[in-house]
N, CA, C and O atoms as CSV, one atom per row, in Angstrom:
chain,resi,resn,atom,element,x,y,z
A,1,MET,N,N,51.199,-3.350,-11.931
A,1,MET,CA,C,50.293,-4.459,-10.972
A,1,MET,C,C,49.122,-4.997,-11.377
A,1,MET,O,O,48.625,-4.382,-12.320
A,2,VAL,N,N,48.647,-5.719,-11.082
A,2,VAL,CA,C,47.498,-7.035,-11.797
A,2,VAL,C,C,46.237,-6.678,-10.856
A,2,VAL,O,O,46.356,-7.278,-9.787
A,3,GLN,N,N,45.197,-5.980,-10.907
A,3,GLN,CA,C,44.373,-5.913,-9.999
A,3,GLN,C,C,43.240,-7.168,-9.801
A,3,GLN,O,O,42.566,-7.240,-10.828
A,4,ARG,N,N,42.916,-7.962,-9.008
A,4,ARG,CA,C,41.824,-9.102,-9.522
A,4,ARG,C,C,40.251,-8.320,-9.240
A,4,ARG,O,O,40.159,-7.247,-8.643
A,5,ARG,N,N,39.488,-8.812,-9.597
A,5,ARG,CA,C,37.982,-8.286,-9.699
A,5,ARG,C,C,37.495,-9.200,-8.255
A,5,ARG,O,O,37.809,-10.380,-8.098
A,6,TRP,N,N,36.715,-8.441,-7.309
A,6,TRP,CA,C,36.155,-8.772,-6.375
A,6,TRP,C,C,34.558,-8.705,-7.040
A,6,TRP,O,O,33.933,-9.765,-7.064
A,7,PHE,N,N,33.987,-7.621,-7.507
A,7,PHE,CA,C,32.724,-8.143,-8.188
A,7,PHE,C,C,33.209,-7.790,-9.628
A,7,PHE,O,O,34.234,-7.306,-10.107
A,8,VAL,N,N,31.485,-8.450,-10.318
A,8,VAL,CA,C,31.144,-8.132,-11.698
A,8,VAL,C,C,29.940,-7.487,-11.780
A,8,VAL,O,O,29.194,-7.564,-10.804
A,9,ALA,N,N,29.455,-6.612,-13.138
A,9,ALA,CA,C,28.495,-6.155,-13.501
A,9,ALA,C,C,27.717,-7.171,-13.392
A,9,ALA,O,O,28.083,-8.275,-13.796
A,10,TRP,N,N,26.155,-6.912,-12.659
A,10,TRP,CA,C,25.408,-8.095,-13.024
A,10,TRP,C,C,23.982,-7.344,-13.328
A,10,TRP,O,O,23.048,-7.782,-12.656
A,11,GLY,N,N,23.669,-6.272,-14.245
A,11,GLY,CA,C,22.302,-5.605,-14.705
A,11,GLY,C,C,22.977,-4.499,-13.963
A,11,GLY,O,O,24.159,-4.191,-14.120
A,12,TRP,N,N,22.027,-3.847,-13.033
A,12,TRP,CA,C,22.286,-2.648,-12.023
A,12,TRP,C,C,22.961,-2.811,-11.159
A,12,TRP,O,O,23.445,-1.788,-10.675
A,13,VAL,N,N,23.309,-4.049,-10.575
A,13,VAL,CA,C,23.903,-3.942,-9.528
A,13,VAL,C,C,25.295,-4.738,-9.429
A,13,VAL,O,O,26.042,-3.978,-10.045
A,14,TYR,N,N,26.165,-5.946,-8.966
A,14,TYR,CA,C,27.292,-6.064,-8.405
A,14,TYR,C,C,27.184,-7.332,-7.729
A,14,TYR,O,O,26.440,-7.641,-6.798
A,15,ARG,N,N,28.247,-8.178,-8.489
A,15,ARG,CA,C,27.675,-9.663,-7.958
A,15,ARG,C,C,29.062,-10.509,-7.457
A,15,ARG,O,O,29.830,-11.037,-8.261
A,16,PRO,N,N,29.274,-10.545,-5.733
A,16,PRO,CA,C,30.413,-11.054,-5.511
A,16,PRO,C,C,30.698,-12.318,-6.156
A,16,PRO,O,O,29.850,-13.187,-6.357
A,17,VAL,N,N,32.357,-12.416,-6.589
A,17,VAL,CA,C,33.361,-13.117,-7.029
A,17,VAL,C,C,34.671,-13.795,-6.362
A,17,VAL,O,O,35.458,-14.685,-6.683
A,18,THR,N,N,34.472,-12.783,-5.103
A,18,THR,CA,C,35.969,-13.765,-4.572
A,18,THR,C,C,35.302,-13.450,-3.108
A,18,THR,O,O,34.394,-12.711,-2.728
A,19,TRP,N,N,36.270,-14.450,-2.422
A,19,TRP,CA,C,35.948,-14.623,-0.833
A,19,TRP,C,C,35.861,-12.841,-0.065
A,19,TRP,O,O,34.942,-12.576,0.710
A,20,GLN,N,N,36.770,-11.947,-0.373
A,20,GLN,CA,C,36.927,-10.728,-0.055
A,20,GLN,C,C,35.386,-9.782,-0.344
A,20,GLN,O,O,34.927,-8.876,0.352
A,21,ALA,N,N,35.023,-10.171,-1.178
A,21,ALA,CA,C,33.683,-9.143,-2.021
A,21,ALA,C,C,32.484,-10.171,-1.116
A,21,ALA,O,O,31.694,-9.454,-0.502
A,22,PHE,N,N,32.253,-11.497,-0.954
A,22,PHE,CA,C,31.437,-12.291,0.131
A,22,PHE,C,C,31.855,-11.140,1.341
A,22,PHE,O,O,31.249,-10.074,1.441
A,23,VAL,N,N,32.713,-11.439,2.021
A,23,VAL,CA,C,32.655,-10.572,3.681
A,23,VAL,C,C,32.197,-9.780,3.473
A,23,VAL,O,O,31.235,-9.803,4.240
A,24,LEU,N,N,32.099,-8.349,2.528
A,24,LEU,CA,C,31.934,-7.147,2.504
A,24,LEU,C,C,30.190,-7.065,2.454
A,24,LEU,O,O,29.361,-6.407,3.082
A,25,VAL,N,N,30.116,-8.023,1.437
A,25,VAL,CA,C,28.397,-8.464,1.627
A,25,VAL,C,C,27.591,-8.676,2.809
A,25,VAL,O,O,26.581,-8.136,3.261
A,26,LEU,N,N,28.609,-9.959,3.302
A,26,LEU,CA,C,28.117,-10.499,4.540
A,26,LEU,C,C,28.321,-8.970,5.737
A,26,LEU,O,O,27.453,-8.727,6.575
A,27,LEU,N,N,29.308,-8.297,5.620
A,27,LEU,CA,C,29.236,-7.502,6.830
A,27,LEU,C,C,28.426,-6.318,6.842
A,27,LEU,O,O,28.391,-5.533,7.789
A,28,ALA,N,N,27.437,-6.138,5.222
A,28,ALA,CA,C,26.621,-5.021,5.066
A,28,ALA,C,C,25.114,-5.285,5.726
A,28,ALA,O,O,24.294,-4.604,6.343
A,29,THR,N,N,25.215,-6.707,5.232
A,29,THR,CA,C,23.859,-7.936,5.624
A,29,THR,C,C,23.600,-7.782,6.889
A,29,THR,O,O,22.572,-7.253,7.311
A,30,VAL,N,N,24.641,-8.293,7.682
A,30,VAL,CA,C,24.694,-8.491,9.370
A,30,VAL,C,C,24.397,-7.023,10.052
A,30,VAL,O,O,23.575,-6.657,10.893
A,31,PHE,N,N,25.384,-6.377,9.349
A,31,PHE,CA,C,24.691,-4.667,9.946
A,31,PHE,C,C,23.392,-4.056,9.705
A,31,PHE,O,O,23.056,-3.080,10.376
A,32,CYS,N,N,22.669,-4.518,8.854
A,32,CYS,CA,C,21.560,-3.870,7.886
A,32,CYS,C,C,20.324,-4.605,9.456
A,32,CYS,O,O,19.838,-4.144,10.489
A,33,VAL,N,N,20.324,-5.719,8.840
A,33,VAL,CA,C,20.129,-6.598,9.735
A,33,VAL,C,C,19.789,-6.552,11.725
A,33,VAL,O,O,18.694,-6.714,12.263
A,34,GLN,N,N,20.863,-6.335,12.275
A,34,GLN,CA,C,21.364,-5.319,13.138
A,34,GLN,C,C,20.398,-3.937,13.760
A,34,GLN,O,O,19.675,-3.904,14.756
A,35,VAL,N,N,20.638,-3.096,12.976
A,35,VAL,CA,C,20.023,-1.920,12.877
A,35,VAL,C,C,18.281,-1.819,12.455
A,35,VAL,O,O,17.486,-0.896,12.636
A,36,PHE,N,N,18.120,-3.010,11.903
A,36,PHE,CA,C,16.705,-3.256,12.025
A,36,PHE,C,C,16.063,-3.822,12.919
A,36,PHE,O,O,15.059,-3.295,13.400
A,37,TRP,N,N,16.497,-4.951,13.296
A,37,TRP,CA,C,16.090,-5.043,14.765
A,37,TRP,C,C,16.171,-4.342,15.962
A,37,TRP,O,O,15.269,-4.448,16.794
A,38,ALA,N,N,16.943,-3.784,16.111
A,38,ALA,CA,C,17.735,-2.393,17.136
A,38,ALA,C,C,16.109,-1.562,16.853
A,38,ALA,O,O,15.120,-1.506,17.584
A,39,VAL,N,N,16.300,-1.131,15.821
A,39,VAL,CA,C,14.828,0.345,15.250
A,39,VAL,C,C,13.421,-0.309,15.493
A,39,VAL,O,O,12.587,0.381,16.079
A,40,ASP,N,N,12.987,-1.937,14.981
A,40,ASP,CA,C,11.836,-2.383,14.831
A,40,ASP,C,C,11.421,-2.518,16.479
A,40,ASP,O,O,10.261,-2.354,16.856
A,41,ARG,N,N,12.694,-2.887,17.530
A,41,ARG,CA,C,12.092,-3.350,18.667
A,41,ARG,C,C,11.379,-2.441,19.126
A,41,ARG,O,O,10.393,-2.779,19.781
A,42,HIS,N,N,11.745,-0.612,18.862
A,42,HIS,CA,C,10.942,0.262,19.501
A,42,HIS,C,C,10.352,1.313,18.787
A,42,HIS,O,O,10.268,2.484,19.156
A,43,SER,N,N,9.843,0.690,17.468
A,43,SER,CA,C,8.802,1.347,16.570
A,43,SER,C,C,7.427,1.167,16.860
A,43,SER,O,O,7.254,0.188,17.585
A,44,HIS,N,N,6.252,1.846,16.510
A,44,HIS,CA,C,5.149,1.585,17.024
A,44,HIS,C,C,4.513,1.114,15.273
A,44,HIS,O,O,3.649,0.242,15.177
A,45,SER,N,N,5.071,1.807,14.034
A,45,SER,CA,C,4.147,0.720,13.236
A,45,SER,C,C,5.288,0.741,11.846
A,45,SER,O,O,6.501,0.817,12.038
A,46,VAL,N,N,4.889,0.688,10.934
A,46,VAL,CA,C,5.867,-0.270,9.809
A,46,VAL,C,C,6.481,1.002,9.273
A,46,VAL,O,O,7.578,0.828,8.741
A,47,SER,N,N,5.942,2.473,9.294
A,47,SER,CA,C,6.526,3.866,9.062
A,47,SER,C,C,7.403,3.982,9.612
A,47,SER,O,O,8.540,4.007,9.140
A,48,ASP,N,N,7.055,4.094,10.903
A,48,ASP,CA,C,8.437,3.963,12.078
A,48,ASP,C,C,9.631,3.447,12.040
A,48,ASP,O,O,10.665,3.975,12.450
A,49,THR,N,N,9.464,2.058,11.379
A,49,THR,CA,C,11.218,1.478,11.513
A,49,THR,C,C,11.079,1.678,10.256
A,49,THR,O,O,12.301,1.720,10.113
A,50,LEU,N,N,10.539,1.909,8.770
A,50,LEU,CA,C,11.232,2.422,7.619
A,50,LEU,C,C,11.873,3.564,8.115
A,50,LEU,O,O,13.052,3.279,8.328
A,51,TYR,N,N,11.574,4.961,8.451
A,51,TYR,CA,C,11.780,6.199,8.682
A,51,TYR,C,C,13.247,6.065,9.761
A,51,TYR,O,O,14.079,6.971,9.787
A,52,GLY,N,N,13.388,4.766,10.631
A,52,GLY,CA,C,14.459,4.668,11.830
A,52,GLY,C,C,15.733,3.836,10.989
A,52,GLY,O,O,16.941,3.825,11.223
A,53,ILE,N,N,14.854,3.085,9.813
A,53,ILE,CA,C,16.238,2.497,9.264
A,53,ILE,C,C,17.110,3.089,7.897
A,53,ILE,O,O,18.169,2.803,7.338
A,54,PHE,N,N,15.985,4.108,7.707
A,54,PHE,CA,C,16.984,4.624,5.939
A,54,PHE,C,C,17.847,5.337,6.782
A,54,PHE,O,O,18.814,4.583,6.675
A,55,PRO,N,N,18.268,6.312,7.616
A,55,PRO,CA,C,19.314,6.496,8.058
A,55,PRO,C,C,20.615,6.021,7.853
A,55,PRO,O,O,21.584,6.522,7.282
A,56,TYR,N,N,20.416,4.759,8.534
A,56,TYR,CA,C,21.311,3.593,8.379
A,56,TYR,C,C,21.970,3.024,7.089
A,56,TYR,O,O,23.118,3.028,6.644
A,57,VAL,N,N,20.700,2.506,6.646
A,57,VAL,CA,C,20.451,1.112,5.233
A,57,VAL,C,C,20.970,1.774,4.558
A,57,VAL,O,O,22.060,1.293,4.248
A,58,VAL,N,N,20.746,2.859,4.039
A,58,VAL,CA,C,20.984,3.353,2.805
A,58,VAL,C,C,22.091,3.757,2.270
A,58,VAL,O,O,22.389,3.507,1.102
A,59,PRO,N,N,23.126,4.711,3.416
A,59,PRO,CA,C,24.337,4.981,3.294
A,59,PRO,C,C,25.247,4.035,3.359
A,59,PRO,O,O,26.276,4.311,2.742
A,60,CYS,N,N,25.225,2.578,4.117
A,60,CYS,CA,C,25.410,1.299,4.158
A,60,CYS,C,C,25.555,0.717,2.747
A,60,CYS,O,O,26.636,0.429,2.233
A,61,LEU,N,N,24.390,0.579,2.195
A,61,LEU,CA,C,24.431,0.218,0.647
A,61,LEU,C,C,25.264,0.828,-0.411
A,61,LEU,O,O,25.973,0.321,-1.280
A,62,MET,N,N,25.005,1.969,-0.124
A,62,MET,CA,C,25.512,3.426,-1.317
A,62,MET,C,C,27.251,3.086,-1.240
A,62,MET,O,O,27.974,3.039,-2.234
A,63,VAL,N,N,27.654,2.893,0.019
A,63,VAL,CA,C,29.004,2.625,0.484
A,63,VAL,C,C,29.273,1.132,0.300
A,63,VAL,O,O,30.440,0.892,0.608
A,64,LEU,N,N,28.607,0.047,-0.092
A,64,LEU,CA,C,28.815,-1.478,-0.646
A,64,LEU,C,C,29.050,-0.983,-2.380
A,64,LEU,O,O,30.036,-1.165,-3.094
A,65,ASN,N,N,27.802,-0.336,-2.682
A,65,ASN,CA,C,27.753,0.020,-4.043
A,65,ASN,C,C,28.704,0.358,-4.601
A,65,ASN,O,O,28.934,0.069,-5.775
A,66,TRP,N,N,29.680,1.253,-3.636
A,66,TRP,CA,C,30.912,2.422,-4.250
A,66,TRP,C,C,31.919,1.507,-3.891
A,66,TRP,O,O,32.948,2.107,-4.204
A,67,ALA,N,N,32.225,0.492,-3.456
A,67,ALA,CA,C,33.105,-0.475,-3.279
A,67,ALA,C,C,33.180,-1.732,-4.026
A,67,ALA,O,O,33.963,-2.680,-3.970
A,68,ALA,N,N,31.820,-1.398,-4.966
A,68,ALA,CA,C,31.683,-2.293,-5.569
A,68,ALA,C,C,32.086,-2.034,-7.295
A,68,ALA,O,O,32.708,-2.820,-8.010
A,69,SER,N,N,31.668,-1.037,-7.583
A,69,SER,CA,C,32.076,-0.423,-8.793
A,69,SER,C,C,33.508,-0.330,-8.878
A,69,SER,O,O,34.150,-0.642,-9.881
A,70,LYS,N,N,34.208,0.293,-7.341
A,70,LYS,CA,C,35.693,0.733,-7.479
A,70,LYS,C,C,36.374,-1.125,-8.180
A,70,LYS,O,O,37.083,-1.103,-9.185
A,71,THR,N,N,36.110,-2.210,-7.656
A,71,THR,CA,C,36.892,-3.416,-7.455
A,71,THR,C,C,36.227,-4.443,-8.477
A,71,THR,O,O,36.541,-5.632,-8.529
A,72,SER,N,N,34.994,-3.656,-9.515
A,72,SER,CA,C,34.697,-4.628,-10.441
A,72,SER,C,C,35.601,-4.777,-11.819
A,72,SER,O,O,35.620,-5.688,-12.647
A,73,GLY,N,N,36.374,-3.490,-11.749
A,73,GLY,CA,C,37.645,-4.107,-12.771
A,73,GLY,C,C,36.647,-3.196,-14.420
A,73,GLY,O,O,36.854,-3.537,-15.584
A,74,GLY,N,N,35.864,-2.317,-14.084
A,74,GLY,CA,C,34.862,-1.572,-14.852
A,74,GLY,C,C,36.035,-0.190,-15.450
A,74,GLY,O,O,37.254,-0.134,-15.288
A,75,ALA,N,N,35.482,0.408,-15.878
A,75,ALA,CA,C,35.980,1.441,-16.737
A,75,ALA,C,C,36.058,2.508,-15.140
A,75,ALA,O,O,35.298,2.674,-14.186
A,76,ALA,N,N,37.599,3.115,-15.599
A,76,ALA,CA,C,37.897,3.713,-14.259
A,76,ALA,C,C,36.944,5.165,-14.728
A,76,ALA,O,O,36.668,5.703,-15.800
A,77,ALA,N,N,36.549,5.508,-12.859
A,77,ALA,CA,C,35.397,6.471,-13.595
A,77,ALA,C,C,36.095,8.024,-12.111
A,77,ALA,O,O,35.583,9.144,-12.102
């Protein structure tokens, strides 16, 4: 079975090349933005906002990076 690459390596990150990849990136972006708005609404400082979004944004980006690495067609790890 031929597997189509959703992402291609682009330096240290991955660039989306199919509509499925763009949907994943869009969903991650929408999630991170809504988390930022929800946390920032109740924050009193920049550090409050950063500490508040960290536990949501970092795992989201890690999962996106994992998905990109698995669908980039690179060497199997």
